NUVEXPA-369821 format. One record per residue: x, y, z of N, C-alpha, C in turn; chain; residue in one letter. Coordinates in pm, whole numbers, plus 50000, padded with zeros to 5 digits. Example, Ala and Ser with C-alpha at 12.3 -4.5 7.8 and 13.67 -1.06 7.14 Angstrom:
<nodes>
  n.px  n.py  n.pz ca.px ca.py ca.pz  c.px  c.py  c.pz c r
 51319 49431 50780 51230 49550 50780 51320 49670 50780 A a
 51285 49775 50708 51367 49894 50714 51290 50003 50787 A s
</nodes>
This chain:
<nodes>
  n.px  n.py  n.pz ca.px ca.py ca.pz  c.px  c.py  c.pz c r
 13092 61354 95705 12961 61301 95667 12937 61325 95518 A m
 12899 61222 95446 12874 61235 95302 12751 61321 95277 A a
 12756 61397 95171 12645 61484 95134 12603 61452 94991 A v
 12475 61416 94974 12422 61390 94840 12382 61523 94775 A s
 12391 61529 94642 12354 61651 94572 12284 61616 94442 A r
 12178 61689 94411 12109 61664 94286 12044 61793 94238 A f
 12002 61794 94114 11947 61913 94049 11802 61889 94009 A l
 11724 61997 94006 11586 61988 93960 11539 62127 93920 A a
 11429 62132 93846 11370 62261 93814 11298 62319 93936 A d
 11219 62233 94001 11134 62279 94112 11144 62180 94226 A v
 11144 62231 94347 11124 62148 94466 11000 62199 94539 A a
 10910 62109 94570 10791 62140 94650 10811 62076 94786 A v
 10808 62156 94890 10828 62105 95026 10691 62087 95091 A v
 10656 61962 95119 10527 61931 95181 10435 61859 95085 A g
 10406 61731 95115 10321 61650 95028 10179 61643 95080 A a
 10129 61754 95136 09987 61766 95165 09912 61795 95036 A g
 09781 61816 95044 09703 61838 94922 09753 61953 94835 A p
 09784 62069 94896 09828 62183 94815 09963 62154 94750 A a
 10055 62094 94825 10185 62063 94769 10179 61958 94660 A g
 10101 61852 94685 10090 61745 94585 10025 61795 94457 A s
 09922 61878 94469 09856 61929 94349 09949 62022 94272 A r
 10024 62106 94341 10120 62193 94272 10225 62109 94200 A t
 10279 62008 94268 10381 61922 94207 10326 61848 94087 A a
 10203 61799 94097 10145 61726 93984 10136 61814 93860 A r
 10085 61935 93878 10066 62019 93760 10200 62064 93701 A q
 10297 62093 93786 10428 62132 93733 10495 62016 93660 A l
 10480 61895 93714 10536 61778 93645 10468 61756 93511 A a
 10339 61780 93506 10267 61764 93378 10314 61865 93274 A r
 10368 61979 93319 10423 62075 93224 10557 62029 93168 A y
 10610 61922 93224 10737 61870 93176 10858 61911 93257 A g
 10837 61976 93371 10948 62016 93457 10992 61900 93546 A l
 11119 61901 93584 11165 61802 93681 11131 61855 93819 A r
 11048 61781 93891 10992 61826 94019 11029 61728 94129 A v
 11079 61780 94239 11101 61702 94360 10988 61732 94458 A l
 10921 61629 94508 10817 61646 94609 10875 61597 94741 A l
 10910 61691 94828 10984 61662 94950 10888 61651 95068 A i
 10892 61538 95136 10806 61513 95253 10891 61454 95364 A e
 10883 61515 95482 10970 61469 95591 10921 61343 95660 A e
 10789 61315 95654 10736 61199 95724 10751 61073 95638 A h
 10762 60961 95704 10781 60835 95633 10661 60798 95547 A r
 10541 60839 95592 10420 60810 95516 10343 60939 95496 A q
 10306 60967 95372 10225 61085 95342 10093 61077 95418 A v
 10052 61190 95474 09924 61197 95544 09929 61165 95691 A g
 10042 61111 95739 10056 61076 95881 10169 61159 95941 A i
 10141 61231 96051 10014 61237 96123 09915 61333 96057 A p
 09787 61301 96069 09682 61388 96017 09645 61491 96123 A s
 09629 61617 96080 09595 61724 96173 09464 61792 96133 A h
 09379 61721 96062 09261 61784 96003 09137 61703 96032 A c
 09023 61771 96047 08897 61702 96074 08840 61634 95951 A s
 08893 61667 95833 08852 61598 95710 08711 61626 95665 A g
 08662 61749 95688 08529 61788 95641 08546 61877 95519 A l
 08495 61833 95405 08510 61909 95281 08377 61919 95208 A i
 08369 62011 95114 08250 62026 95031 08254 61927 94916 A s
 08138 61895 94858 08139 61813 94736 08224 61876 94625 A p
 08228 62009 94621 08310 62077 94521 08459 62044 94540 A r
 08502 62044 94665 08642 62014 94694 08674 61869 94662 A t
 08579 61779 94691 08599 61639 94658 08621 61622 94508 A w
 08542 61691 94428 08558 61682 94282 08691 61738 94237 A e
 08737 61844 94301 08865 61903 94265 08980 61804 94289 A m
 08963 61716 94387 09068 61620 94416 09086 61514 94309 A g
 08981 61488 94229 08986 61390 94121 09028 61253 94173 A e
 08975 61216 94288 09008 61088 94351 08884 60999 94349 A v
 08902 60872 94314 08791 60778 94321 08757 60750 94467 A e
 08628 60724 94494 08584 60707 94633 08658 60594 94702 A d
 08635 60471 94662 08703 60355 94719 08704 60359 94872 A q
 08591 60398 94929 08578 60400 95074 08636 60522 95141 A g
 08680 60622 95065 08740 60741 95126 08636 60834 95187 A l
 08509 60826 95142 08404 60907 95202 08346 60831 95320 A v
 08366 60885 95439 08320 60819 95562 08175 60852 95595 A c
 08130 60972 95557 07993 61012 95588 07953 61129 95501 A n
 07824 61140 95474 07769 61251 95398 07679 61333 95490 A r
 07706 61463 95497 07637 61551 95590 07540 61642 95515 A l
 07422 61659 95573 07316 61736 95506 07276 61862 95580 A r
 07339 61891 95691 07302 62010 95764 07391 62031 95884 A g
 07353 62132 95964 07432 62166 96082 07339 62205 96195 A a
 07381 62177 96316 07311 62221 96437 07405 62317 96509 A i
 07360 62442 96522 07437 62546 96588 07386 62562 96731 A l
 07474 62554 96828 07434 62565 96968 07522 62666 97040 A q
 07455 62761 97106 07525 62859 97189 07551 62797 97324 A v
 07651 62846 97396 07690 62784 97522 07582 62789 97629 A e
 07479 62872 97611 07369 62873 97708 07261 62770 97675 A d
 07280 62693 97567 07185 62589 97528 07095 62626 97414 A g
 07088 62754 97376 07008 62795 97260 07063 62728 97135 A t
 06975 62670 97055 07024 62596 96938 06935 62618 96817 A s
 06989 62584 96701 06919 62599 96574 06970 62493 96479 A l
 06878 62423 96411 06916 62322 96311 06885 62377 96172 A a
 06982 62364 96082 06967 62409 95944 07012 62297 95852 A l
 06928 62262 95753 06968 62156 95662 06859 62121 95564 A g
 06889 62025 95479 06796 61979 95377 06837 61838 95338 A s
 06779 61786 95232 06817 61653 95185 06942 61655 95099 A q
 06984 61774 95059 07103 61786 94974 07230 61765 95057 A e
 07324 61691 95002 07453 61671 95070 07533 61800 95063 A v
 07568 61853 95181 07642 61979 95189 07790 61960 95217 A r
 07825 61848 95278 07965 61826 95314 07993 61677 95323 A a
 08120 61643 95313 08164 61504 95322 08270 61493 95431 A l
 08258 61391 95513 08365 61356 95605 08448 61249 95537 A a
 08576 61279 95515 08660 61188 95436 08775 61133 95520 A i
 08834 61026 95468 08955 60969 95525 09071 61055 95475 A d
 09117 61149 95559 09219 61244 95515 09351 61176 95484 A r
 09389 61076 95558 09517 61010 95532 09516 60947 95393 A v
 09410 60872 95362 09401 60806 95232 09387 60909 95120 A a
 09316 61017 95146 09298 61122 95044 09431 61190 95013 A w
 09506 61223 95117 09637 61284 95097 09728 61191 95015 A d
 09725 61063 95049 09809 60968 94976 09768 60959 94829 A r
 09638 60964 94803 09591 60957 94666 09638 61079 94586 A a
 09634 61197 94647 09680 61318 94578 09831 61313 94554 A l
 09906 61262 94652 10050 61248 94632 10080 61149 94521 A a
 10003 61040 94516 10024 60939 94411 09998 61000 94273 A h
 09900 61089 94263 09876 61157 94136 10000 61234 94092 A q
 10065 61301 94190 10185 61377 94156 10297 61284 94111 A a
 10313 61169 94178 10418 61075 94140 10390 61019 94001 A y
 10264 60987 93973 10230 60934 93841 10259 61037 93731 A e
 10245 61165 93764 10272 61270 93666 10421 61290 93643 A a
 10504 61235 93731 10648 61246 93712 10723 61313 93826 A g
 10653 61362 93928 10722 61421 94043 10800 61313 94117 A a
 10919 61346 94161 11006 61249 94228 10990 61261 94379 A e
 10951 61153 94447 10937 61161 94594 11074 61166 94661 A p
 11086 61256 94757 11210 61268 94835 11170 61273 94982 A v
 11206 61169 95057 11177 61173 95200 11293 61241 95270 A r
 11271 61361 95315 11376 61438 95381 11314 61555 95455 A a
 11385 61605 95551 11344 61723 95626 11412 61845 95564 A r
 11333 61946 95532 11388 62070 95480 11451 62147 95595 A f
 11578 62186 95578 11648 62259 95683 11659 62407 95652 A l
 11700 62440 95531 11720 62580 95495 11741 62591 95345 A a
 11735 62715 95297 11765 62744 95156 11854 62866 95150 A a
 11945 62868 95053 12032 62983 95034 12035 63017 94885 A e
 12044 63146 94854 12049 63187 94713 12180 63142 94647 A p
 12166 63097 94525 12282 63070 94439 12251 63132 94303 A i
 12348 63130 94216 12327 63190 94083 12215 63115 94010 A r
 12108 63187 93978 11998 63129 93901 11898 63048 93980 A g
 11909 63045 94114 11813 62965 94190 11845 62960 94338 A g
 11819 62845 94398 11838 62826 94542 11905 62692 94567 A l
 11984 62686 94671 12040 62560 94717 11967 62520 94844 A r
 11906 62402 94841 11831 62352 94956 11920 62260 95039 A l
 11907 62272 95169 11976 62184 95261 11872 62095 95328 A h
 11887 61965 95308 11790 61865 95353 11859 61763 95442 A l
 11776 61692 95519 11831 61586 95603 11736 61468 95609 A q
 11788 61350 95587 11713 61226 95606 11788 61144 95710 A r
 11724 61125 95824 11791 61059 95936 11921 61136 95964 A d
 12036 61071 95954 12162 61142 95979 12234 61182 95850 A s
 12167 61162 95737 12229 61187 95607 12189 61325 95556 A h
 12287 61408 95522 12261 61542 95468 12254 61537 95316 A l
 12166 61621 95261 12150 61627 95116 12140 61772 95074 A m
 12176 61795 94949 12158 61927 94889 12081 61912 94759 A r
 12002 62011 94730 11931 62014 94602 11939 62155 94547 A a
 11992 62170 94428 11995 62299 94360 11875 62307 94267 A d
 11790 62406 94289 11666 62418 94212 11650 62562 94164 A v
 11574 62577 94060 11544 62711 94012 11426 62772 94088 A r
 11334 62686 94133 11217 62737 94204 11188 62648 94324 A l
 11155 62710 94438 11115 62640 94559 10972 62678 94593 A l
 10886 62578 94616 10748 62602 94656 10732 62553 94800 A v
 10699 62643 94890 10675 62607 95029 10529 62571 95050 A g
 10504 62442 95069 10369 62393 95100 10377 62319 95233 A a
 10456 62375 95324 10493 62305 95447 10422 62360 95570 A d
 10299 62409 95554 10213 62437 95667 10234 62571 95734 A g
 10156 62590 95841 10150 62719 95908 10284 62761 95965 A v
 10367 62666 96005 10499 62698 96062 10608 62687 95956 A h
 10576 62719 95833 10662 62698 95716 10809 62732 95741 A s
 10894 62631 95731 11037 62654 95740 11089 62719 95612 A r
 11022 62693 95501 11061 62759 95376 11047 62910 95392 A v
 10933 62955 95443 10910 63099 95461 11011 63159 95559 A a
 11034 63091 95670 11127 63143 95770 11269 63150 95713 A r
 11308 63047 95639 11444 63042 95586 11471 63157 95490 A s
 11369 63196 95412 11389 63298 95309 11331 63434 95348 A l
 11291 63448 95475 11250 63578 95526 11115 63627 95479 A g
 11026 63537 95440 10893 63579 95399 10805 63598 95523 A l
 10725 63703 95527 10643 63731 95646 10536 63625 95667 A p
 10500 63601 95795 10406 63496 95830 10267 63551 95853 A r
 10162 63465 95844 10026 63510 95879 10022 63570 96019 A p
 09947 63678 96035 09949 63752 96161 09861 63692 96268 A r
 09756 63622 96230 09662 63569 96330 09649 63418 96315 A e
 09651 63349 96428 09635 63203 96430 09548 63165 96549 A k
 09486 63048 96538 09421 62988 96653 09487 62852 96679 A v
 09478 62811 96804 09526 62679 96843 09406 62586 96852 A l
 09416 62468 96794 09302 62377 96789 09343 62237 96831 A a
 09250 62167 96891 09267 62027 96930 09158 61946 96862 A l
 09196 61837 96798 09100 61745 96738 09103 61611 96809 A g
 08988 61544 96809 08977 61416 96878 08895 61321 96792 A v
 08950 61205 96759 08870 61098 96701 08812 61019 96818 A e
 08681 61000 96818 08617 60941 96936 08500 60853 96899 A a
 08466 60768 96993 08343 60691 96986 08239 60762 97071 A r
 08132 60805 97006 08025 60878 97072 07901 60867 96986 A i
 07785 60860 97047 07659 60850 96973 07593 60987 96967 A h
 07595 61046 96849 07530 61174 96827 07387 61151 96781 A l
 07293 61236 96824 07152 61216 96788 07128 61212 96638 A p
 07198 61299 96563 07184 61299 96417 07320 61271 96356 A r
 07329 61166 96277 07457 61131 96217 07474 61189 96078 A e
 07377 61271 96033 07392 61338 95904 07402 61490 95920 A d
 07423 61537 96044 07438 61680 96072 07569 61704 96146 A y
 07635 61814 96114 07751 61861 96189 07700 61942 96308 A v
 07765 61928 96422 07731 62005 96541 07838 62113 96562 A y
 07794 62239 96579 07885 62351 96601 07843 62420 96730 A v
 07939 62444 96819 07912 62502 96950 07992 62632 96962 A f
 07924 62740 97002 07990 62871 97011 07965 62935 97146 A v
 08054 63024 97181 08041 63099 97305 08176 63143 97355 A g
 08187 63265 97410 08317 63318 97451 08381 63243 97567 A p
 08302 63176 97650 08362 63097 97758 08397 62956 97710 A r
 08313 62902 97621 08336 62767 97571 08463 62758 97488 A l
 08477 62848 97390 08590 62845 97297 08627 62989 97261 A a
 08701 63057 97347 08732 63200 97323 08809 63222 97193 A p
 08747 63296 97103 08811 63326 96975 08786 63224 96866 A g
 08721 63112 96899 08698 63009 96798 08567 62938 96828 A w
 08559 62807 96809 08436 62732 96832 08472 62587 96860 A f
 08370 62507 96891 08388 62363 96908 08300 62291 96808 A a
 08331 62163 96781 08256 62091 96679 08248 61943 96709 A w
 08151 61880 96645 08137 61734 96647 08090 61694 96508 A a
 08172 61617 96438 08143 61577 96300 08120 61426 96298 A i
 07999 61380 96275 07978 61234 96265 08058 61176 96150 A p
 08135 61072 96177 08221 61014 96073 08191 60867 96049 A s
 08080 60819 96100 08043 60679 96085 07958 60637 96203 A g
 07895 60521 96198 07809 60478 96309 07884 60476 96442 A p
 07838 60560 96534 07899 60565 96666 08036 60631 96670 A g
 08076 60698 96560 08207 60762 96552 08191 60910 96522 A l
 08282 60990 96573 08278 61134 96545 08417 61193 96558 A a
 08436 61307 96491 08558 61386 96505 08520 61511 96583 A r
 08571 61520 96702 08542 61631 96792 08657 61730 96787 A l
 08629 61852 96828 08738 61948 96830 08698 62078 96896 A g
 08799 62156 96930 08778 62286 96992 08904 62368 96972 A i
 08890 62500 96973 09006 62585 96954 08992 62715 97030 A g
 09100 62792 97032 09100 62921 97100 09214 63005 97046 A c
 09203 63134 97069 09314 63223 97038 09426 63201 97138 A l
 09548 63219 97094 09663 63203 97183 09649 63300 97300 A a
 09678 63251 97420 09670 63333 97540 09534 63333 97607 A g
 09437 63259 97549 09302 63255 97606 09266 63112 97648 A q
 09359 63047 97713 09337 62909 97755 09414 62813 97669 A g
 09402 62685 97701 09464 62582 97618 09354 62494 97561 A t
 09372 62443 97438 09268 62358 97379 09236 62236 97464 A p
 09333 62177 97530 09304 62058 97611 09216 62093 97730 A m
 09245 62204 97797 09160 62248 97908 09018 62275 97860 A e
 09007 62342 97748 08875 62373 97693 08801 62245 97652 A l
 08876 62148 97597 08812 62023 97557 08753 61950 97677 A y
 08822 61949 97788 08769 61882 97907 08637 61945 97950 A r
 08632 62080 97947 08507 62148 97982 08398 62122 97878 A a
 08436 62116 97752 08343 62086 97644 08284 61946 97662 A f
 08368 61851 97697 08322 61713 97717 08227 61703 97835 A k
 08255 61777 97941 08170 61771 98060 08046 61859 98047 A e
 08046 61950 97949 07934 62041 97931 07847 62005 97813 A g
 07863 62073 97697 07775 62049 97582 07772 61905 97532 A p
 07883 61831 97546 07884 61693 97498 07820 61594 97595 A l
 07807 61632 97721 07760 61538 97823 07624 61475 97790 A a
 07526 61551 97735 07396 61488 97704 07404 61376 97600 A p
 07513 61370 97523 07525 61267 97421 07577 61134 97476 A f
 07608 61130 97604 07657 61006 97662 07808 61001 97670 A g
 07864 60885 97701 08009 60874 97719 08087 60898 97591 A p
 08206 60954 97608 08298 60978 97497 08421 60891 97520 A v
 08455 60809 97422 08576 60726 97430 08674 60775 97324 A r
 08776 60846 97370 08874 60902 97277 08962 60793 97217 A e
 08983 60802 97087 09068 60707 97015 09202 60771 96981 A v
 09199 60898 96940 09323 60966 96901 09307 61116 96918 A r
 09413 61179 96968 09418 61325 96978 09515 61379 96873 A f
 09483 61495 96819 09573 61562 96726 09547 61711 96734 A y
 09630 61789 96676 09606 61933 96682 09717 62013 96620 A g
 09706 62143 96636 09805 62233 96579 09747 62372 96566 A g
 09822 62458 96500 09780 62596 96477 09712 62608 96341 A a
 09618 62702 96332 09547 62730 96206 09565 62878 96174 A i
 09621 62912 96057 09633 63054 96020 09497 63109 95980 A p
 09466 63229 96024 09336 63290 95993 09348 63412 95903 A l
 09470 63451 95872 09491 63562 95778 09597 63519 95677 A t
 09584 63564 95554 09687 63530 95455 09821 63591 95493 A p
 09927 63524 95454 10060 63582 95471 10067 63713 95392 A a
 10131 63816 95447 10137 63944 95375 10198 63934 95236 A p
 10291 63838 95218 10351 63818 95085 10379 63670 95067 A r
 10343 63617 94953 10354 63472 94929 10448 63440 94813 A t
 10539 63531 94784 10635 63509 94675 10764 63583 94707 A y
 10869 63542 94643 10998 63608 94654 11085 63562 94540 A g
 11214 63593 94545 11304 63548 94440 11313 63395 94443 A h
 11264 63332 94337 11272 63186 94320 11191 63109 94426 A h
 11090 63171 94486 11013 63101 94589 10867 63144 94586 A v
 10779 63047 94609 10635 63071 94623 10586 62993 94744 A l
 10479 63043 94807 10415 62974 94918 10272 62939 94877 A l
 10225 62823 94925 10090 62779 94889 10027 62706 95007 A v
 09893 62709 95015 09823 62638 95121 09837 62707 95255 A g
 09843 62629 95364 09855 62687 95497 09981 62771 95512 A d
 10086 62738 95441 10209 62818 95447 10184 62960 95400 A a
 10087 62978 95311 10051 63109 95259 09934 63170 95335 A a
 09881 63097 95434 09764 63146 95506 09638 63142 95421 A g
 09632 63053 95324 09514 63042 95236 09412 62949 95302 A q
 09349 63000 95405 09258 62923 95489 09132 63005 95513 A v
 09017 62939 95514 08891 63009 95540 08887 63051 95686 A k
 08887 63182 95714 08898 63228 95853 08771 63207 95935 A p
 08662 63175 95871 08539 63151 95947 08534 63009 96002 A f
 08596 62913 95931 08589 62773 95974 08725 62710 95996 A s
 08830 62771 95943 08963 62711 95952 08991 62608 95844 A g
 08901 62590 95751 08921 62493 95644 09018 62545 95539 A g
 09116 62463 95503 09214 62507 95406 09222 62425 95279 A g
 09141 62319 95268 09156 62229 95153 09107 62292 95024 A l
 08990 62356 95025 08939 62417 94903 09029 62533 94857 A y
 09056 62632 94942 09145 62740 94893 09285 62689 94861 A p
 09333 62588 94933 09466 62535 94904 09474 62470 94768 A g
 09372 62391 94732 09373 62327 94600 09358 62431 94488 A l
 09273 62530 94511 09257 62634 94409 09388 62711 94392 A m
 09450 62749 94504 09574 62824 94496 09686 62741 94435 A a
 09684 62609 94458 09787 62522 94400 09785 62530 94247 A a
 09667 62528 94190 09658 62538 94044 09710 62672 93995 A s
 09677 62779 94068 09724 62912 94030 09875 62923 94048 A l
 09927 62859 94152 10071 62858 94177 10144 62790 94062 A c
 10096 62674 94020 10161 62602 93910 10154 62682 93780 A a
 10041 62744 93754 10027 62823 93631 10123 62941 93630 A e
 10131 63012 93744 10221 63128 93751 10367 63084 93739 A a
 10401 62970 93801 10538 62921 93794 10574 62882 93651 A a
 10484 62815 93583 10511 62774 93446 10528 62896 93355 A w
 10445 62997 93375 10461 63120 93296 10597 63183 93321 A s
 10642 63181 93447 10773 63238 93480 10885 63157 93415 A a
 10872 63025 93412 10972 62941 93346 10976 62971 93196 A f
 10859 62989 93137 10856 63019 92994 10922 63153 92963 A q
 10912 63248 93056 10978 63378 93039 11125 63371 93079 A r
 11164 63257 93138 11299 63241 93193 11330 63352 93293 A d
 11230 63380 93377 11244 63485 93477 11172 63442 93604 A d
 11248 63398 93703 11188 63356 93830 11220 63454 93942 A l
 11232 63580 93905 11252 63685 94003 11122 63711 94079 A s
 11132 63785 94188 11012 63816 94267 10910 63892 94183 A a
 10955 63986 94103 10861 64065 94023 10787 63978 93923 A s
 10855 63877 93870 10790 63785 93776 10690 63694 93848 A s
 10727 63642 93964 10641 63549 94037 10527 63619 94110 A l
 10530 63753 94117 10422 63827 94183 10288 63804 94116 A a
 10291 63760 93991 10167 63727 93920 10082 63629 93999 A q
 10147 63534 94065 10076 63434 94145 09993 63498 94254 A y
 10054 63591 94329 09978 63652 94438 09863 63737 94387 A e
 09886 63809 94280 09778 63889 94225 09659 63801 94188 A r
 09687 63686 94129 09580 63600 94082 09507 63531 94196 A e
 09581 63476 94294 09509 63406 94401 09431 63505 94487 A w
 09481 63624 94506 09404 63722 94583 09281 63767 94505 A r
 09292 63774 94373 09175 63808 94292 09067 63702 94304 A r
 09106 63574 94309 09011 63464 94313 08959 63436 94454 A r
 09044 63453 94554 09009 63411 94689 09002 63525 94790 A l
 09067 63636 94760 09085 63741 94860 08956 63798 94916 A g
 08857 63821 94831 08734 63885 94880 08661 63795 94978 A r
 08651 63666 94947 08583 63574 95039 08659 63563 95171 A e
 08791 63553 95165 08869 63543 95287 08853 63669 95373 A l
 08853 63786 95310 08838 63911 95385 08698 63922 95445 A a
 08596 63890 95367 08459 63896 95420 08441 63800 95538 A r
 08489 63679 95522 08472 63581 95628 08548 63622 95754 A s
 08665 63682 95737 08741 63727 95853 08665 63833 95931 A w
 08609 63931 95859 08533 64037 95926 08406 63982 95992 A h
 08339 63890 95927 08218 63833 95986 08253 63754 96113 A l
 08363 63683 96108 08407 63614 96230 08436 63712 96342 A r
 08508 63821 96310 08540 63920 96412 08414 63986 96467 A r
 08315 64007 96380 08188 64065 96430 08123 63971 96530 A a
 08122 63841 96500 08064 63744 96593 08137 63738 96724 A g
 08270 63754 96721 08348 63747 96845 08322 63867 96935 A l
 08266 63973 96879 08235 64091 96961 08110 64072 97045 A c
 08033 63967 97019 07905 63947 97087 07921 63853 97205 A l
 07854 63887 97315 07855 63800 97432 07748 63692 97416 A d
 07738 63604 97514 07647 63490 97504 07501 63531 97486 A t
 07446 63626 97565 07305 63665 97544 07280 63720 97404 A p
 07373 63796 97351 07354 63852 97217 07363 63742 97110 A r
 07456 63648 97127 07462 63536 97034 07333 63455 97037 A l
 07281 63430 97156 07156 63354 97168 07041 63428 97103 A a
 07037 63560 97118 06931 63639 97056 06936 63628 96904 A a
 07055 63629 96848 07068 63615 96703 07023 63477 96657 A l
 07060 63375 96728 07020 63239 96691 06868 63226 96696 A v
 06806 63283 96799 06659 63277 96807 06597 63352 96689 A r
 06655 63467 96650 06602 63542 96537 06611 63461 96409 A a
 06715 63380 96395 06734 63300 96274 06647 63176 96270 A l
 06572 63151 96377 06488 63031 96380 06359 63047 96299 A s
 06331 63168 96248 06212 63189 96166 06222 63102 96040 A h
 06115 63033 96003 06121 62942 95886 06172 63008 95759 A p
 06133 63135 95735 06177 63202 95613 06328 63221 95614 A r
 06383 63253 95730 06527 63273 95739 06601 63140 95733 A l
 06542 63036 95789 06603 62904 95777 06612 62862 95630 A q
 06504 62891 95557 06505 62858 95414 06611 62938 95340 A a
 06627 63065 95379 06728 63151 95315 06868 63099 95344 A l
 06891 63059 95470 07022 63006 95507 07053 62878 95430 A a
 06953 62792 95417 06972 62667 95343 06999 62694 95196 A t
 06931 62792 95140 06947 62825 94998 07089 62871 94967 A q
 07148 62949 95057 07280 63007 95032 07394 62930 95097 A h
 07363 62822 95167 07467 62751 95242 07576 62698 95149 A a
 07700 62726 95184 07815 62681 95105 07937 62690 95196 A d
 07993 62577 95239 08102 62583 95336 08230 62641 95276 A i
 08239 62647 95143 08355 62709 95082 08340 62861 95072 A d
 08218 62910 95072 08189 63053 95065 08088 63090 95172 A y
 08124 63080 95300 08027 63104 95409 07973 63246 95412 A p
 08048 63342 95359 07999 63481 95367 07871 63500 95286 A s
 07848 63418 95185 07727 63436 95102 07601 63419 95187 A r
 07597 63312 95265 07480 63288 95350 07475 63389 95463 A a
 07589 63419 95523 07591 63508 95639 07548 63649 95601 A l
 07596 63699 95487 07557 63833 95446 07412 63838 95399 A l
 07364 63730 95335 07223 63725 95295 07134 63729 95418 A a
 07172 63656 95521 07094 63657 95645 07103 63791 95714 A l
 07221 63852 95714 07239 63980 95782 07145 64086 95727 A a
 07125 64082 95597 07037 64182 95536 06891 64164 95577 A r
 06855 64042 95618 06716 64014 95654 06691 64017 95805 A h
 06794 64028 95883 06775 64030 96029 06842 64154 96087 A v
 06836 64266 96015 06902 64386 96063 06850 64432 96200 A l
 06717 64433 96227 06674 64479 96360 06734 64397 96475 A p
 06720 64262 96474 06783 64188 96584 06935 64194 96579 A p
 06990 64207 96459 07135 64216 96448 07185 64345 96510 A l
 07116 64456 96480 07155 64582 96541 07133 64580 96691 A l
 07026 64515 96733 07002 64503 96877 07111 64424 96944 A g
 07155 64317 96881 07261 64236 96939 07392 64313 96946 A a
 07409 64405 96853 07536 64476 96845 07538 64606 96925 A a
 07423 64643 96986 07421 64764 97067 07527 64754 97176 A l
 07603 64856 97190 07712 64851 97286 07833 64778 97233 A g
 07827 64732 97111 07940 64662 97050 07972 64728 96916 A r
 08024 64852 96918 08052 64921 96790 08149 64845 96701 A p
 08240 64768 96761 08334 64691 96678 08261 64589 96593 A a
 08152 64531 96647 08075 64434 96571 08015 64499 96447 A a
 07960 64620 96463 07902 64690 96349 08010 64727 96248 A l
 08126 64769 96298 08234 64806 96207 08274 64687 96122 A w
 08289 64570 96184 08329 64451 96108 08220 64408 96011 A h
 08094 64425 96050 07985 64389 95959 07988 64478 95834 A l
 08005 64608 95853 08014 64699 95740 08138 64668 95655 A v
 08249 64637 95720 08370 64602 95647 08351 64477 95563 A a
 08276 64380 95617 08248 64259 95540 08167 64290 95415 A a
 08070 64380 95430 07986 64415 95315 08067 64487 95207 A l
 08170 64561 95249 08247 64642 95154 08375 64575 95109 A l
 08408 64459 95166 08538 64396 95142 08559 64366 94995 A a
 08681 64391 94950 08719 64360 94812 08834 64259 94808 A r
 08894 64226 94920 09005 64131 94920 09136 64196 94955 A g
</nodes>
């Protein structure tokens, strides 16, 4: 079997947002960059609900051209016993976007900057003098690429990380997403459903994405049910009052909830979901992934300028992304764990406590889906009596709350 071989400065595996942004910036520095994507079309299949902040939209530097499907101004939180709370204002807090088109636009930016598209499946990498040799496959054709630097942007199950022995994120949830036709009462609010029986270890959601359209989803910790089983109960329970649900497409996968213990090695960096750079409170990875991509490219370029792509040289990347993102990720993780310690009656009691107009105003003032701990910690300081009451008998909840307040990243 013939084997193709070529050389480059950098190979980025995975043309999702984090990979495309990393490739774009490295190409702009003048490096020869290969952007390797195993699927025939970038963005397909999509495994994301496509809910982002206006800040994240701006970071993408993409013209709208119909990519924004809906603008959301608030959220309705509902506990599995029916207790609910609506929080919102006239300000747009989130956007539901066409993820496939957005991913393609970001990849096109990388190609325009000079990154070379390579449709191939990454198989493995092996050390060679001064870099790595990549083994790739397109259909039945084998290829090799000798590169000085490899960037793994290939998701939670990163083959780049496994091939080079980098440790993986320790905690994940399994999630199922559904594109569906359903009429939600408010098409400018996101619906969030919580409860240990409804979605053990995670939550369920309904995101209006257009007239009569929504992106539904649910998740759980591994070993606590299957997302499909939970979705059926979700559809027959909390979703039932909204009328019939007509599913159009199912998708899903795992979501890392903790950063990988190490995101660099000799001639290799990890970025995005491959690095576990995901908000553990919501599972959103686009904002931290795009931010980390810029830091990844900067650290890589500095290493090239020093002509040193050793692990000690590339460690600068991890120091910087943890400095920028680590505290928020740690706080959000602890706040999520505190919430998971509460049973349904205690969750309902907290939601009722938050229904006070002053607290609703406080939540709205601090609401930021990229930095959820800001609103949650602000509220925690104002609802300590009901919060402590909810946590009675749940010392782990108090421990995580204190850890969130003290977290440094």
